[in-house]
C-alpha positions in Angstrom: -144.2 -73.3 -121.3 -144.3 -70.8 -124.6 -148.0 -71.3 -125.0 -149.8 -68.2 -126.0 -151.1 -66.6 -122.8 -155.1 -66.5 -122.8 -156.4 -62.4 -123.0 -159.1 -62.9 -120.5 -157.3 -65.7 -118.1 -157.2 -62.0 -116.7 -159.2 -61.8 -113.5 -161.5 -59.1 -112.5 -159.4 -56.9 -110.0 -162.4 -55.7 -107.8 -162.4 -58.8 -105.7 -159.9 -58.4 -102.7 -157.5 -61.1 -102.1 -157.4 -62.2 -98.6 -154.3 -62.9 -96.9 -153.6 -64.6 -93.1 -150.5 -63.6 -91.7 -148.4 -66.9 -90.1 -145.3 -66.4 -88.6 -144.0 -63.5 -90.7 -145.4 -65.6 -94.1 -148.2 -64.2 -96.1 -150.5 -67.6 -96.7 -152.8 -66.9 -99.9 -156.4 -67.2 -99.8 -159.2 -66.9 -101.9 -162.1 -64.4 -101.1 -163.9 -64.9 -97.5 -166.8 -67.1 -98.0 -170.4 -66.3 -97.2 -171.7 -62.7 -95.7 -167.2 -61.7 -95.9 -167.6 -62.8 -100.0 -167.9 -59.7 -102.0 -170.2 -59.5 -104.9 -167.7 -59.9 -107.3 -165.0 -62.4 -107.7 -161.9 -63.0 -109.9 -163.6 -64.6 -113.4 -162.3 -66.7 -116.1 -163.4 -66.0 -119.6 -162.7 -67.0 -123.5 -160.7 -70.1 -122.4 -162.2 -72.7 -124.3 -160.9 -71.3 -127.5 -156.9 -71.4 -125.8 -157.5 -75.0 -124.5 -158.1 -76.4 -127.9 -154.9 -74.5 -129.7 -152.5 -76.9 -131.5 -149.7 -75.8 -129.8 -151.5 -76.1 -126.2 -152.3 -79.7 -127.6 -148.8 -80.9 -128.5 -147.8 -79.4 -125.1 -150.7 -81.6 -123.5 -149.1 -84.8 -125.3 -145.9 -84.1 -124.2 -146.8 -83.9 -120.4 -149.0 -87.1 -120.7 -146.1 -89.2 -122.1 -143.6 -88.8 -120.2 -142.0 -91.8 -118.6 -144.8 -94.1 -120.6 -143.5 -93.1 -124.3 -142.6 -96.5 -125.0 -146.2 -98.3 -124.2 -147.8 -100.0 -126.6 -150.9 -97.0 -127.4 -148.5 -94.3 -127.0 -146.3 -95.8 -129.8 -149.4 -96.2 -131.6 -150.6 -93.1 -131.3 -147.5 -90.9 -131.8 -147.1 -92.9 -135.3 -149.9 -90.4 -136.8 -149.3 -87.6 -134.1 -150.4 -84.9 -136.3 -153.1 -86.6 -137.7 -154.3 -88.0 -133.9 -154.2 -84.4 -132.7 -155.7 -82.2 -135.3 -158.9 -84.9 -134.5 -158.6 -84.3 -131.2 -158.7 -80.7 -131.5 -161.8 -80.8 -133.7 -163.7 -82.9 -131.7 -162.7 -80.2 -128.8 -163.9 -77.2 -130.8 -167.1 -78.9 -131.5 -167.6 -79.4 -127.8 -168.1 -83.4 -128.8 -165.3 -85.3 -127.2 -166.8 -87.5 -124.5 -164.0 -89.1 -122.5 -164.1 -92.9 -121.9 -164.2 -95.6 -121.7 -162.3 -96.3 -118.5 -160.1 -99.4 -117.9 -160.5 -100.6 -114.3 -157.9 -101.2 -112.0 -158.2 -102.9 -108.3 -155.1 -101.3 -106.0 -154.7 -102.8 -102.7 -152.1 -100.7 -101.0 -152.5 -99.0 -98.5 -156.1 -100.2 -98.8 -158.7 -101.6 -101.9 -159.1 -99.0 -104.2 -161.0 -98.9 -107.5 -158.6 -96.6 -110.2 -159.8 -96.0 -113.5 -157.2 -94.9 -116.3 -158.6 -93.6 -119.6 -157.5 -94.5 -123.3 -154.2 -92.2 -124.0 -156.1 -89.8 -126.5 -158.1 -89.0 -123.5 -155.3 -88.0 -121.7 -154.3 -85.5 -123.6 -157.5 -83.6 -123.5 -157.5 -83.7 -119.7 -154.0 -82.5 -120.1 -154.8 -79.4 -122.0 -157.6 -78.7 -119.6 -155.5 -79.1 -116.2 -152.8 -77.3 -117.8 -154.5 -74.1 -118.4 -156.9 -74.4 -115.2 -153.9 -75.3 -112.6 -151.8 -72.2 -112.9 -155.1 -70.2 -111.9 -156.7 -72.2 -109.3 -153.3 -72.6 -107.9 -152.8 -69.3 -106.7 -156.2 -69.3 -105.2 -155.6 -72.2 -102.5 -154.3 -72.0 -98.9 -150.4 -71.9 -98.5 -151.3 -75.1 -96.6 -152.5 -77.6 -98.7 -150.0 -79.5 -99.7 -151.4 -82.6 -102.5 -150.9 -82.8 -106.4 -149.6 -78.9 -106.3 -145.8 -78.2 -107.6 -143.3 -77.5 -105.4 -145.6 -79.2 -102.6 -146.1 -82.8 -101.9 -146.3 -85.4 -98.7 -142.7 -84.7 -97.8 -142.9 -80.9 -97.3 -146.7 -81.4 -95.3 -144.8 -83.7 -92.8 -142.0 -81.1 -92.1 -144.5 -78.2 -92.0 -146.8 -80.1 -89.4 -143.8 -81.4 -87.3 -142.2 -77.4 -87.5 -145.6 -76.4 -86.1 -145.4 -79.1 -83.4 -141.8 -77.8 -82.3 -143.7 -74.5 -81.6 -146.1 -75.5 -79.7 -144.2 -78.0 -77.8 -142.1 -74.9 -76.7 -144.8 -73.0 -75.0 -146.2 -72.8 -71.8 -148.9 -74.5 -70.5 -150.4 -78.2 -70.1 -149.9 -79.2 -73.6 -151.7 -78.8 -76.7 -154.0 -81.3 -78.6 -154.0 -82.1 -82.3 -157.5 -82.6 -84.4 -157.2 -85.1 -87.3 -160.4 -85.4 -89.8 -160.6 -87.5 -92.1 -163.8 -87.3 -95.1 -165.3 -90.8 -95.4 -164.9 -92.4 -98.8 -163.6 -89.2 -100.2 -163.4 -89.5 -104.5 -166.2 -91.8 -104.4 -168.9 -89.0 -102.3 -167.7 -85.7 -103.9 -171.4 -84.3 -105.3 -171.1 -83.4 -109.2 -174.1 -80.5 -108.6 -171.6 -78.9 -106.2 -168.6 -79.2 -107.8 -170.0 -77.5 -110.9 -171.7 -74.8 -108.8 -168.2 -73.8 -107.3 -166.1 -74.2 -110.8 -169.1 -71.7 -112.2 -168.4 -69.1 -109.3 -165.2 -68.5 -111.4 -165.4 -70.0 -115.2 -167.8 -68.1 -117.2 -166.9 -69.5 -120.6 -170.1 -71.5 -121.4 -167.9 -74.3 -123.6 -165.8 -74.8 -121.1 -167.9 -74.8 -118.6 -170.5 -77.3 -121.1 -167.1 -79.7 -121.5 -166.5 -79.3 -117.7 -170.3 -80.7 -116.9 -169.6 -83.7 -119.4 -166.5 -84.8 -117.7 -167.9 -84.2 -114.5 -171.4 -86.1 -114.9 -169.8 -88.7 -117.4 -172.0 -91.5 -118.4 -169.4 -93.7 -119.1 -169.1 -95.3 -115.8 -170.2 -94.1 -112.5 -168.0 -93.3 -109.7 -169.9 -93.0 -107.1 -171.1 -95.1 -103.9 -173.7 -94.7 -101.6 -173.3 -93.6 -97.9 -171.2 -96.1 -96.2 -170.4 -98.7 -98.9 -167.3 -99.4 -99.7 -166.0 -100.2 -103.2 -165.2 -103.6 -103.1 -168.7 -104.5 -101.2 -171.3 -102.3 -103.3 -172.4 -104.7 -106.5 -172.3 -102.5 -109.8 -175.8 -102.0 -110.1 -175.7 -100.1 -107.0 -173.1 -97.5 -108.3 -174.0 -93.5 -108.6 -173.5 -91.2 -111.5 -174.4 -88.2 -109.5 -171.5 -88.6 -107.2 -168.1 -89.6 -107.4 -164.7 -88.8 -109.6 -162.7 -91.4 -110.9 -159.2 -92.3 -108.8 -156.4 -91.8 -110.9 -157.5 -88.9 -113.1 -155.7 -85.6 -113.8 -158.5 -83.8 -113.3 -159.7 -85.6 -110.2 -157.0 -84.1 -108.4 -157.7 -80.8 -109.5 -161.5 -81.1 -108.9 -160.6 -82.1 -105.6 -158.0 -79.3 -104.3 -160.9 -77.0 -105.9 -163.8 -78.6 -103.8 -162.1 -79.2 -100.9 -160.6 -75.7 -101.2 -164.0 -74.6 -100.0 -163.1 -76.1 -96.9 -160.0 -74.6 -96.2 -161.3 -71.0 -97.0 -163.8 -71.3 -94.4 -161.3 -72.8 -91.8 -158.8 -70.1 -92.2 -160.9 -67.1 -92.8 -164.3 -67.5 -90.9 -163.1 -70.1 -88.3 -159.7 -68.1 -88.2 -158.2 -71.5 -87.2 -153.9 -70.9 -87.2 -152.8 -74.4 -87.2 -154.5 -75.7 -90.3 -152.7 -78.2 -93.0 -154.7 -80.8 -95.6 -153.1 -83.2 -97.8 -156.1 -84.1 -100.2 -159.1 -85.0 -97.9 -156.3 -85.9 -94.7 -156.5 -82.7 -92.6 -154.6 -82.1 -89.0 -155.8 -79.3 -87.2 -153.3 -78.0 -83.8 -155.5 -76.2 -80.8 -154.7 -75.6 -77.1 -157.3 -77.2 -75.8 -159.7 -79.8 -76.6 -162.8 -77.4 -75.9 -161.5 -75.7 -78.8 -161.1 -78.4 -80.8 -164.5 -80.3 -80.1 -166.0 -76.8 -80.9 -164.0 -76.7 -84.6 -164.9 -80.1 -85.4 -168.5 -79.3 -84.5 -168.8 -76.1 -87.1 -166.3 -78.0 -89.8 -168.5 -81.0 -89.3 -172.1 -79.3 -90.2 -170.3 -77.1 -93.2 -168.8 -80.5 -95.1 -172.6 -81.8 -94.4 -174.6 -78.8 -95.3 -172.3 -77.3 -97.9 -170.5 -79.7 -99.8 -172.3 -82.8 -99.0 -169.5 -85.4 -97.2 -169.3 -86.9 -93.7 -166.5 -87.4 -91.4 -165.4 -91.5 -90.8 -164.2 -92.8 -87.8 -160.7 -91.8 -87.9 -161.5 -88.3 -87.3 -160.1 -88.0 -83.4 -158.9 -85.5 -80.8 -155.8 -86.6 -79.0 -152.5 -85.1 -77.3 -149.6 -83.4 -79.4 -147.1 -85.3 -77.0 -148.3 -88.7 -78.7 -147.8 -88.0 -82.0 -149.9 -86.9 -85.8 -150.1 -89.8 -87.9 -150.5 -88.0 -91.0 -149.7 -88.7 -94.9 -147.9 -91.9 -94.2 -145.6 -91.1 -91.2 -146.2 -90.3 -87.6 -145.0 -87.5 -86.4 -143.3 -86.2 -83.2 -141.6 -82.5 -82.6 -138.0 -84.4 -82.4 -138.5 -87.1 -85.1 -140.7 -89.1 -87.8 -141.0 -92.7 -88.2 -143.1 -95.0 -90.7 -146.4 -96.0 -89.6 -146.4 -100.2 -88.4 -148.5 -100.8 -91.6 -145.4 -99.3 -93.7 -142.9 -100.6 -92.0 -144.7 -104.5 -92.1 -145.3 -104.0 -96.0 -141.4 -103.2 -96.3 -140.2 -105.8 -95.0 -142.3 -108.1 -97.5 -141.3 -106.1 -100.1 -137.9 -106.4 -99.5 -137.9 -109.7 -98.7 -139.3 -110.7 -101.9 -137.2 -108.7 -104.6 -134.6 -110.0 -102.5 -135.3 -113.7 -103.4 -136.1 -113.1 -106.5 -132.5 -111.1 -107.2 -130.5 -113.9 -105.9 -132.9 -116.6 -107.6 -131.9 -114.7 -110.7 -135.4 -113.8 -111.8 -134.7 -110.1 -111.4 -131.8 -108.6 -112.7 -129.3 -106.1 -110.7 -130.6 -102.8 -112.8 -133.8 -103.4 -111.5 -133.1 -104.6 -108.0 -131.2 -101.7 -107.1 -134.1 -99.2 -108.9 -136.6 -100.9 -106.2 -133.5 -100.2 -103.4 -133.3 -96.8 -104.3 -136.9 -96.4 -104.0 -137.5 -98.0 -100.9 -134.3 -96.0 -99.2 -135.2 -92.5 -100.9 -138.4 -93.5 -98.3 -136.6 -94.0 -95.3 -133.8 -91.0 -95.6 -137.1 -88.8 -95.0 -137.4 -91.0 -91.2 -135.7 -91.7 -88.2 -135.1 -95.5 -89.5 -131.7 -96.7 -88.3 -133.2 -100.0 -86.4 -135.3 -100.4 -89.7 -132.4 -100.3 -91.9 -131.1 -102.8 -89.8 -133.7 -105.1 -90.2 -134.0 -104.7 -94.1 -130.4 -105.4 -94.0 -130.9 -108.8 -92.0 -133.4 -109.9 -94.9 -131.5 -108.9 -97.7 -128.4 -111.0 -96.4 -130.6 -114.3 -95.5 -132.4 -114.4 -99.0 -129.2 -113.7 -101.0 -127.3 -116.5 -98.6 -130.5 -118.5 -98.6 -129.9 -118.7 -102.9 -125.7 -119.2 -102.6 -124.4 -115.7 -103.5 -121.3 -115.7 -101.7 -120.3 -111.9 -101.8 -123.7 -109.9 -100.7 -123.8 -106.1 -100.4 -123.1 -106.2 -96.6 -124.3 -102.6 -96.0 -126.9 -102.4 -98.7 -129.7 -100.6 -96.7 -127.2 -98.1 -94.7 -128.5 -94.7 -95.1 -126.9 -91.0 -94.7 -128.9 -90.5 -91.8 -128.0 -93.3 -89.5 -126.9 -92.7 -86.0 -128.8 -89.3 -85.7 -132.5 -88.1 -85.8 -133.9 -87.2 -89.0 -136.1 -83.9 -88.7 
């Protein structure tokens, strides 16, 4: 980024990195947990001064405003950019920059969630913290953790799992099984004391830890839910301050990966699970038989409860691989992938809506084509020829209903139509 590197991000080399060999590829992992963990681990020191540097804040501002530069709050901030950045820097140096207040937004797709957004100046503080810590922690994560990481993502997670499924599908025997693990209300249940303890194992900078404590234990808004409660069913007075992270925050993504990395390391280096993949709180494990998977499930459930104070929900299951695995929004088989039925239903409703808005003149052609391109991008990764045909019919019916005489007959045709998509 062209920013000055901290001289103490350097880490002690006495802690030996652990690697797990998978099909000729080294899967990175941090030092083993519990009994296998060495007495000394790599540490981060003297980091806060670097995070507070003006150049770092300038870079954080560039990152925070990407795709948002014409929003009113961003324009107002950048109208007096230098003064505002110096003001943020002064507060950060004094470790006196509490984040908040939060704006609340309910999101209903794919399920009802409470998303919280910070003011723009606070997002700059978060970006400054993130761009320093994320590269350090990212090197410690296992290779098969795919959420909120550069060069990863849901499409690569699906492709990796399908690659494994092809491998086990060719093996002799009665057929493999998969264990699907889903954490109950993950973002609402992350324990603050546990998270700060995990962060303190590496971060030895008192000022940075003080700031992280103020972020995690924010009094601006309670983020946590009691066990077994859903956000839409919980009155404001029952929300908790000692658990939970705000969905939609940049630091929440990083903290979530750091928190769940404890489980990743346990599964890879203590349980020695070969086929293990995680996307945020969704985990899939492949095993030769149900007995092994049941044993792993019991140990993982115990670890989650005792070490991270998390619970598995009722979507956790063990089934044959031949039935297909639902993961990152798609159902995956060794030879192809398909969108989930719920996603297909949403796409049909969305296409009908935008087609009618476009045909009636309430949406211009440029905006319509952007929405179409977005949906087609999703479809390109799955076998969707029949769905494309149906979407095309929905589009044609809508535009003809409003009297358009020259609709694009092959609007939803894809480059992969007529062949299976791996």
